[in-house]
C-alpha positions in Angstrom: 50.6 0.5 9.0 51.7 4.0 10.0 49.1 6.7 10.7 50.1 8.6 7.6 49.9 5.5 5.4 46.4 4.8 6.8 45.3 8.4 6.1 46.6 8.2 2.5 45.0 4.8 1.9 41.6 6.0 3.3 41.6 9.1 1.2 42.3 7.1 -1.9 39.4 4.8 -1.1 37.1 7.7 -0.4 37.9 9.5 -3.7 35.3 7.7 -5.8 32.6 8.6 -3.2 33.8 12.2 -3.2 33.6 12.4 -7.0 30.2 10.8 -7.1 28.9 13.3 -4.6 30.4 16.2 -6.6 28.2 15.3 -9.6 25.1 14.3 -7.7 21.7 15.5 -8.9 18.1 14.5 -8.4 17.2 13.0 -5.1 17.5 9.3 -5.4 19.9 7.2 -3.4 19.4 3.8 -5.1 23.2 3.3 -5.3 23.7 3.9 -1.6 24.6 0.7 0.4 22.6 1.0 3.6 20.9 -1.6 5.7 18.0 -0.9 8.0 18.5 -2.9 11.2 15.2 -2.2 13.1 11.5 -2.2 12.4 10.5 -0.1 9.4 8.8 3.3 9.7 5.3 2.7 11.2 3.8 4.8 8.4 4.2 4.9 4.6 4.6 8.5 3.5 4.1 7.8 -0.2 1.0 5.6 0.3 -0.5 8.2 2.6 0.2 11.1 0.3 -1.2 9.2 -2.7 -4.4 8.3 -0.8 -5.0 12.0 0.0 -3.9 13.1 -3.6 -6.6 10.8 -5.1 -9.3 12.9 -3.3 -7.7 16.3 -4.0 -8.4 18.8 -6.8 -5.0 20.5 -6.3 -1.7 19.2 -4.9 1.5 21.1 -3.9 4.8 19.3 -3.3 7.4 21.2 -1.4 11.1 20.6 -2.3 10.5 17.9 -4.9 14.2 17.2 -5.6 14.3 15.5 -9.0 10.6 14.7 -8.8 11.3 11.0 -8.1 8.9 10.6 -5.2 6.2 12.9 -6.5 6.1 11.1 -9.9 5.1 7.9 -8.0 2.6 9.7 -5.9 0.6 11.5 -8.6 0.9 9.0 -11.5 -2.6 8.5 -12.9 -4.2 11.0 -10.5 -6.6 13.6 -11.9 -5.6 16.8 -10.0 -3.7 20.0 -10.6 -0.2 19.4 -9.3 2.5 22.0 -8.6 6.0 21.3 -7.2 8.6 23.6 -5.8 12.4 23.1 -6.0 15.0 25.7 -5.1 18.3 24.0 -6.3 19.1 25.2 -9.8 20.5 21.8 -10.7 17.4 19.8 -9.7 14.6 22.2 -10.8 15.1 21.4 -14.6 15.5 17.7 -13.8 12.2 17.7 -11.9 10.5 19.7 -14.7 11.6 17.2 -17.3 10.5 14.2 -15.2 7.2 15.7 -14.1 6.1 17.4 -17.3 4.6 14.2 -18.9 2.4 13.9 -15.8 1.1 17.5 -16.2 3.0 18.8 -13.1 4.4 22.4 -13.1 7.6 23.1 -11.3 8.3 26.4 -9.6 11.9 27.3 -8.7 11.5 28.9 -5.3 12.5 28.8 -1.6 9.9 26.5 0.0 9.7 28.7 3.1 8.5 31.8 1.0 5.9 30.5 -1.4 4.9 32.8 -4.4 1.5 31.2 -4.5 -2.0 32.4 -3.9 -3.7 32.0 -0.6 -6.1 29.0 -0.2 -5.0 27.6 -3.5 -4.2 23.9 -2.7 -6.3 21.1 -1.2 -3.2 19.1 -0.3 0.3 20.1 0.5 3.0 17.4 0.8 6.6 17.7 1.9 9.2 15.0 2.3 12.3 16.3 4.0 12.1 19.9 2.9 12.1 22.9 5.3 8.8 24.8 5.5 7.2 27.8 7.1 4.0 26.6 9.0 2.3 30.0 8.6 3.0 30.1 4.8 1.8 26.5 4.4 -1.4 27.4 6.3 -1.9 30.5 4.1 -1.6 28.5 0.8 -3.7 25.6 2.1 -7.4 25.7 1.2 -10.1 25.4 3.8 -10.7 21.7 4.5 -7.2 21.0 3.0 -4.5 18.8 4.5 -0.7 19.1 4.9 1.4 16.0 5.3 5.1 16.2 6.0 7.8 13.6 6.8 11.0 15.1 8.1 14.4 14.1 9.4 14.7 14.7 13.1 16.8 17.6 14.4 19.4 15.3 15.8 19.7 12.7 13.0 22.8 10.5 13.3 23.7 11.9 16.7 26.7 9.6 17.1 28.6 11.6 14.5 28.5 14.7 16.7 31.3 13.3 18.9 33.7 13.4 15.9 32.5 16.0 13.4 31.3 19.6 13.6 27.5 19.3 13.6 25.0 22.1 12.8 22.6 22.6 15.7 19.0 22.6 14.6 15.9 23.8 16.4 13.4 21.2 17.6 11.3 21.6 14.4 9.2 18.5 15.3 7.6 20.6 18.0 8.0 24.0 16.3 6.2 22.9 13.2 3.3 21.6 15.3 3.2 24.8 17.3 3.4 26.9 14.1 0.6 24.9 12.4 -1.6 25.3 15.5 -0.9 29.0 15.8 -1.9 29.4 12.1 -5.2 27.8 12.8 -4.5 24.2 11.6 -5.6 21.2 13.6 -3.0 18.5 14.2 -4.3 15.1 13.2 -1.2 13.0 13.6 2.4 13.6 14.9 4.7 10.6 15.2 8.4 10.0 15.8 10.5 7.0 14.9 14.1 6.0 15.7 15.8 3.3 13.6 19.3 1.9 13.5 20.9 2.0 10.1 24.2 0.6 8.8 26.4 2.1 6.1 28.4 -0.6 4.3 31.6 1.5 4.1 33.0 4.8 5.2 32.7 5.9 1.6 29.0 5.4 1.6 28.6 7.5 4.7 30.9 10.3 3.3 28.9 10.3 0.1 25.6 11.0 1.9 27.2 13.6 4.2 28.5 15.5 1.1 25.3 15.4 -0.9 23.1 16.4 2.1 25.5 18.8 3.9 23.1 20.6 6.2 23.9 18.6 9.3 27.7 18.7 8.8 28.1 21.7 6.5 31.9 22.1 7.0 32.9 18.5 6.2 36.1 18.3 4.3 37.2 14.7 3.9 40.9 15.6 3.5 41.0 17.9 6.4 38.7 15.7 8.6 40.2 12.4 7.7 41.3 11.7 11.2 37.8 12.3 12.5 36.3 10.1 9.8 38.7 7.3 10.7 37.7 7.7 14.3 34.1 7.3 13.3 35.0 4.1 11.5 36.9 2.8 14.4 34.2 3.6 17.0 31.1 2.8 15.1 31.9 -0.1 12.7 30.2 -3.3 13.5 29.8 -6.6 11.6 26.7 -4.9 9.9 28.7 -1.8 8.9 28.9 1.8 10.4 25.8 2.0 12.5 24.0 5.2 13.3 20.6 6.2 14.7 18.2 7.7 12.2 15.3 9.9 13.3 12.2 10.5 11.3 8.8 12.1 12.1 5.5 12.6 10.4 3.0 15.4 10.9 -0.4 15.6 9.4 -2.7 18.6 9.9 -5.8 20.1 8.3 -7.3 23.5 7.9 -10.9 23.8 9.1 -13.6 24.5 6.6 
């Protein structure tokens, strides 16, 4: 097969993934074909958040997406719950999903919270940017913040082929920011895991719906780079990349 013929075939095969990404909303990836090849995360974010939420009078969820995760965490819990979501597509989806649970959704940037100081016993955050000082401001004395984040160099193998955004080391910066704001770090853990995408289309789908790491990706323009990714990283398990996750838990002294 000629190079041009391979490009054309690959773009045709990628088109359903591109279209699926174009209409994506919410924040669930149930249809993504990905296998985890290593040991699972050594923590359970949802279980940990739910355990703390049971004991809280007020809970704030930063960047709730479509409310999928929060709805599982707070179901049946007797607490005042507020969620933030900046994306105009997801904010109404989250509001509709969470309204039956008594959760209010505020459309706002999670790094500039329009909320009163010391107003929440628990702040949770799964994969949303935050400002440690603002989190500390909103957190009530004795309250806890729990955040699980993607590492600043998630899927580093792709950086050899695609233009990658360079992130600061927020695993350390968030800890330093919390400490500078008077919080006490109770837990800070990092985990690396190998994950396999079934096809190039599955990988492109995720890169398009979560574009912050590779914000300039254009499948048509970058088809040669994407094919190079497939050639270099495909294994019998699929296209294998290294995923980085971390957890930070901190509390505000009484």
